[in-house]
C-alpha positions in Angstrom: 123.3 124.3 110.6 120.8 123.9 113.4 119.9 120.2 114.2 117.0 119.6 116.6 116.3 116.1 117.9 113.4 115.0 120.0 110.9 112.3 120.8 107.1 112.2 120.4 105.1 109.9 122.8 103.3 107.3 120.8 101.4 104.2 121.8 103.2 104.1 125.1 106.6 104.2 123.3 108.6 107.1 121.8 109.1 108.1 118.1 112.4 109.8 117.4 112.5 112.8 115.1 115.3 115.0 113.7 114.9 118.5 112.2 117.7 120.0 110.1 117.5 123.7 109.6 114.6 126.0 110.1 111.9 127.4 107.9 112.2 131.0 106.6 109.9 133.0 104.4 107.4 130.9 102.5 109.5 127.8 102.3 107.4 124.9 103.6 109.1 122.1 105.5 109.9 118.7 104.0 109.1 115.5 105.9 110.9 112.3 104.9 109.4 108.8 105.2 112.1 106.1 105.2 111.9 102.7 103.7 111.7 99.2 105.0 109.6 99.0 107.0 112.5 99.2 109.5 115.3 101.0 107.6 115.7 104.1 109.8 116.2 107.7 108.9 120.0 107.6 108.8 120.5 107.7 105.0 118.3 110.8 104.8 121.0 112.8 106.5 122.7 113.2 103.1 119.8 115.5 102.3 120.7 118.0 105.1 122.0 120.4 102.5 118.4 121.0 101.5 118.1 123.0 104.7 120.7 125.5 103.4 117.9 127.0 101.3 116.0 128.0 104.4 113.7 125.0 104.7 113.3 122.6 107.6 114.1 119.0 106.7 112.3 116.6 109.0 113.1 112.9 109.3 112.2 110.3 111.9 112.6 106.7 112.8 109.2 104.9 112.4 108.2 102.8 115.4 110.2 99.5 115.4 113.6 100.7 114.2 116.5 103.0 115.0 116.0 105.3 117.9 112.3 104.3 118.0 113.2 100.6 118.3 110.6 98.4 120.1 111.1 94.7 120.6 108.7 91.8 120.7 105.5 93.5 119.6 104.7 92.0 116.2 101.1 93.1 116.5 102.3 96.7 116.0 103.9 96.1 112.6 101.2 97.1 110.2 100.4 100.2 108.1 97.8 101.4 110.7 100.6 101.9 113.3 102.8 103.8 110.9 100.0 105.8 109.3 98.7 107.0 112.7 102.3 107.8 113.7 102.7 110.1 110.7 99.3 111.8 111.4 100.3 112.3 115.1 103.8 113.6 114.2 102.3 116.2 111.9 100.1 117.4 114.8 102.9 117.2 117.4 105.3 119.3 115.3 102.5 121.7 114.0 103.1 120.9 110.3 100.1 122.5 108.8 101.7 122.8 105.4 104.5 120.7 104.1 106.1 118.7 101.3 106.1 114.9 101.7 108.8 112.6 100.5 108.5 108.8 100.8 111.2 106.5 99.7 110.4 102.8 99.0 108.1 101.7 101.8 107.8 105.4 102.8 106.4 106.1 99.4 103.8 103.3 99.9 102.8 105.0 103.1 102.6 108.4 101.3 100.3 106.9 98.6 98.0 105.3 101.2 98.0 108.6 103.2 97.0 110.7 100.2 94.5 108.3 98.7 92.7 107.1 101.9 93.1 110.0 104.3 93.0 113.0 101.8 95.0 115.2 104.1 95.0 119.0 103.9 98.2 121.1 103.5 100.3 118.8 101.4 102.0 121.1 98.9 103.6 118.3 96.9 104.6 114.7 97.2 107.9 113.1 96.1 107.6 109.4 95.4 111.1 108.1 95.4 111.9 104.5 94.3 108.5 103.3 95.5 105.4 101.5 94.1 101.6 101.4 94.1 101.2 97.6 94.1 102.8 94.7 96.0 101.8 92.4 93.1 103.4 94.6 90.5 106.5 95.0 92.6 106.9 91.3 93.1 106.3 90.7 89.4 109.1 93.1 88.4 111.6 91.7 90.9 111.0 88.2 89.6 111.5 89.5 86.0 114.9 90.9 87.0 115.8 87.7 88.9 115.7 86.0 85.4 118.8 88.0 84.4 120.8 86.4 87.2 122.8 83.2 87.0 120.8 79.9 86.8 122.4 78.9 90.1 121.0 82.1 91.8 117.6 81.7 90.1 117.4 78.2 91.4 118.4 79.1 94.9 115.8 81.8 95.1 113.0 79.6 93.6 113.8 76.8 96.0 113.6 79.2 99.0 110.3 80.5 97.9 108.9 77.0 97.2 110.1 75.6 100.6 109.8 78.7 102.8 113.4 78.1 103.9 115.0 81.5 103.7 118.1 80.4 105.7 119.8 78.3 103.0 123.3 79.7 102.4 122.8 79.5 98.6 119.6 81.6 98.8 121.3 84.1 101.1 124.2 84.5 98.7 121.8 84.9 95.7 119.7 87.4 97.6 122.7 89.4 98.5 123.8 89.6 94.9 120.3 90.7 93.8 120.3 93.5 96.4 123.8 94.6 95.4 122.5 94.9 91.8 119.3 96.8 92.5 119.3 98.2 96.1 122.6 99.5 97.3 126.3 98.7 97.9 128.1 98.1 101.2 129.1 101.5 102.7 132.7 102.4 102.1 135.1 104.2 104.4 134.8 107.3 102.2 131.0 107.4 102.4 129.2 109.9 104.6 129.1 109.0 108.3 125.4 108.6 108.4 125.6 105.7 105.9 128.4 103.9 108.0 126.8 104.5 111.4 125.6 101.3 113.2 121.8 101.3 113.3 119.1 99.2 114.9 117.3 97.8 111.9 113.7 96.8 112.3 114.1 93.3 111.0 111.0 92.1 112.8 108.8 94.9 111.4 110.1 94.2 107.9 109.4 90.5 107.9 106.0 90.9 109.6 104.8 93.6 107.4 106.5 92.8 104.1 108.2 89.4 104.0 111.7 87.8 103.9 112.9 89.7 100.9 111.9 92.3 98.3 110.3 89.8 95.9 108.3 87.6 98.3 105.6 89.9 99.9 103.9 87.5 102.3 103.5 89.8 105.2 100.4 91.9 106.1 101.2 94.4 103.3 101.0 91.6 100.6 97.6 92.9 99.5 98.8 96.5 99.2 97.1 97.7 95.9 96.6 101.3 95.0 96.9 101.4 91.2 93.2 102.2 90.8 93.3 104.9 93.4 96.4 106.8 92.0 94.1 109.0 89.8 92.6 110.5 93.0 95.9 112.0 94.1 95.4 115.8 93.6 98.8 117.0 94.8 101.7 117.7 92.4 103.7 114.5 92.4 107.4 114.0 91.5 108.3 110.4 90.7 112.0 109.5 91.0 113.7 106.2 90.3 117.0 104.8 89.2 117.7 102.8 86.0 119.0 99.9 88.1 116.4 100.3 90.8 114.1 97.8 92.5 111.6 100.4 91.4 111.9 99.6 87.7 110.9 102.0 84.9 107.6 100.1 84.5 106.7 100.7 88.1 107.6 104.4 87.9 105.7 104.8 84.6 102.7 103.1 86.2 102.6 105.9 88.8 103.4 108.6 86.3 100.7 107.5 83.9 98.0 107.4 86.6 98.7 110.4 88.8 97.2 113.5 87.0 99.7 116.2 88.0 103.0 114.3 87.9 106.5 114.5 86.7 109.0 111.6 86.3 112.8 111.9 86.7 114.9 108.8 85.9 118.4 108.7 87.4 120.6 106.8 84.8 123.2 105.2 87.0 121.4 104.7 90.3 119.9 101.8 92.3 117.3 102.1 95.0 118.8 105.1 96.8 119.1 107.8 94.2 119.6 110.4 96.9 122.7 108.6 98.1 124.2 107.7 94.7 123.6 111.1 93.0 123.0 113.4 96.0 123.8 116.7 94.2 121.4 116.1 91.3 118.8 114.9 93.7 119.0 118.0 95.9 119.0 120.3 92.9 115.9 118.6 91.6 114.1 118.8 95.0 115.0 122.4 95.6 113.6 123.3 92.1 110.5 121.2 92.6 109.6 122.5 96.1 110.2 126.1 95.2 107.8 125.6 92.3 105.2 124.1 94.6 105.6 126.1 97.8 
C-alpha cells in the first residue's frame, strides 16, 4: 500500500498529513479528524485497510500535537485555528469531493464545519463517538460517574469544587473513569500505531476543553449545536459504543435531529470503536461510503 506523508505550511508552522492508498474510479477520499483536541492521527492508522478498496484515506495531526506539535502558543488553541486548518488542507490537497469522518473532538469540528461553513463537496459525514453540545456531554459524564465507587465520586467532586486536578485520589478516579469509557492501555499485541510514542497536545486540550472529559471549562465550554443539527444536509452516519463517553443518549440526540442519518451502536466498545472492533467498523464504512460516493 502506498503511504504518502507531507507537511502543509500553516500560520507560520507546519501541519503534518498522511495519505494511505490512492483514489481509483469514483471512490472519493476520506479525511479523518482526530479527537482531543491534541490526540494525534496515530490511532487512525488501524483504518489503512479501507484504502484496499481503492480509496485514499487521509489523516493529519492538527496543529498543537503529534508531528504538528507547537509549544507555548495557547492563543492558537481554539476552534478557529483548527477550522481554518481543515479548510486550508482541503485546498492544499485539492479535495473537491470527499467523505468526512470526525471522532470525538473531530466530530465536534465536523458539526461546526457543516453547520456554520456549509461546505460544498461533502459526500457524507461519519460522526464517531462525538457530540453536539458541551453541556449535554458533561451532563452525561456526570451521570456515569454516579455508577463509580463513592470514593471515586467524592474525589472527582472535590477536584471540580476546588479546581485542584493534581490530587492523587482524583487522578486515580479519573484514570478508572477513562478506562471504563474511553480506552485501555495499549498491549504488546496491539497494532504498532497504538503503542507508538506520541507528542500529545496536552496544552491544546486543557486550553480548549478542560482538565478532563466531564469538566469543560476551556474555550469550547459553550459549544452548542443541538439546534443547528437539523441544517445538516449531508448523509450522516452516527457511530458510538455501548460503554462510550458518547452515550446512547448523546448519539440519539444527533440521530433524532439530523434529517438524513443512520445510527450504528457497537455493543462492546468504548470511545474508540474503530480500534476495539476494527473489522466491523471498516465493513460499515466501506458499505456507507460506496452508497454515498
